[in-house]
C-alpha positions in Angstrom: -17.7 -23.4 10.6 -20.6 -21.2 11.7 -20.7 -18.1 9.5 -23.5 -16.3 11.3 -21.6 -13.3 12.6 -24.8 -11.3 13.2 -26.5 -14.0 15.3 -25.5 -12.4 18.6 -25.1 -8.7 19.1 -21.7 -9.0 20.9 -18.3 -10.5 20.5 -15.5 -10.1 18.1 -17.3 -11.9 15.2 -20.1 -9.3 15.4 -17.5 -6.5 15.3 -15.8 -8.2 12.3 -19.1 -8.5 10.5 -20.2 -5.0 11.2 -16.9 -3.5 10.0 -17.0 -5.7 6.9 -20.5 -4.5 6.0 -19.4 -0.9 6.5 -16.4 -1.3 4.3 -18.5 -2.9 1.5 -21.2 -0.2 1.8 -18.5 2.6 1.5 -17.0 0.8 -1.5 -20.4 0.3 -3.2 -21.3 4.0 -2.7 -18.1 5.3 -4.5 -19.7 5.1 -8.0 -22.6 7.2 -6.7 -20.0 9.8 -5.7 -19.0 10.1 -9.4 -22.6 10.7 -10.4 -23.1 13.6 -7.9 -19.6 15.1 -8.3 -19.7 18.9 -8.9 -17.6 19.6 -12.0 -14.7 22.1 -12.0 -14.8 24.6 -14.8 -11.5 25.6 -16.5 -9.9 28.8 -15.3 -12.3 29.1 -12.4 -11.6 28.4 -8.7 -13.2 25.4 -7.1 -16.6 26.0 -5.6 -17.2 25.1 -1.9 -19.5 22.2 -2.9 -16.6 20.7 -4.9 -14.2 21.1 -2.0 -16.7 19.4 0.3 -17.3 16.6 -2.2 -13.6 16.0 -2.5 -13.2 15.8 1.2 -16.1 13.4 1.6 -15.1 11.3 -1.4 -11.4 10.9 -0.4 -12.2 10.6 3.3 -14.7 7.8 2.7 -12.3 6.0 0.3 -9.3 6.2 2.6 -11.5 5.4 5.6 -12.8 2.3 3.8 -9.3 1.1 3.0 -8.2 1.6 6.6 -11.3 -0.2 8.0 -10.6 -3.0 5.5 -7.2 -3.6 7.0 -8.6 -3.6 10.5 -11.5 -5.9 9.5 -9.2 -8.5 7.8 -6.8 -8.3 10.7 -9.6 -9.1 13.1 -10.8 -11.9 10.8 -7.5 -13.6 11.0 -8.0 -14.1 14.7 -11.3 -15.8 14.1 -9.9 -18.9 12.4 -10.4 -22.0 14.7 -6.9 -23.4 14.3 -4.1 -21.4 15.8 -1.6 -22.6 13.2 -4.0 -21.4 10.4 -4.3 -18.0 12.2 -0.5 -17.5 12.2 -0.1 -18.6 8.6 -2.9 -16.4 7.4 -1.6 -13.4 9.5 1.9 -13.8 8.1 0.6 -14.1 4.5 -1.6 -11.1 5.1 1.2 -9.0 6.6 3.6 -9.9 3.8 1.0 -9.2 1.1 -0.2 -6.0 2.6 3.3 -4.8 3.3 4.3 -5.5 -0.3 1.3 -3.6 -1.7 2.0 -0.7 0.6 5.7 -0.5 -0.4 4.7 -0.7 -4.1 2.2 2.1 -3.7 4.6 4.4 -1.9 7.3 3.7 -4.6 4.8 4.4 -7.3 3.6 7.6 -5.8 7.1 9.0 -5.5 7.9 7.9 -9.1 4.6 9.4 -10.3 5.1 12.6 -8.4 8.7 13.1 -9.8 7.4 12.6 -13.3 5.1 15.6 -13.0 7.5 17.7 -11.0 8.9 19.7 -13.9 5.9 19.5 -16.2 3.2 20.8 -13.9 2.5 23.8 -11.8 3.9 23.8 -8.2 0.5 23.0 -6.7 -0.1 19.8 -8.8 -0.1 16.6 -6.8 0.0 13.0 -8.0 -3.4 11.5 -8.8 -2.5 8.7 -6.5 -2.2 10.9 -3.4 -5.2 13.1 -4.1 -4.4 15.6 -6.9 -6.1 16.1 -10.2 -4.9 14.0 -13.1 
């Protein structure tokens, strides 16, 4: 199997490779975000640079996850054997669906745990709030 997805500048393999490289780059830049994160001081409102940082950090993280789903979905169509494509697509769909359902269930359980113990504006760390 030829794995040179960047050999030609067109076609679905090139798109798959480009999206994959983008996802990996976004993922590898996440630790840098922690290094440049503006800190929130207790009993002070968030500064504009912290609000912008949160937007960029969360947006790039969720964007990378969304692009990863698209990239893997495209990749399943590139397998040479149609039977392998179907088997991989079914396995990917079942696995991804199970993970998504688990995350949704966890976020509701986590949110209800903090409901009575935290202020009304507190959100679950899983869905974007402060821990």
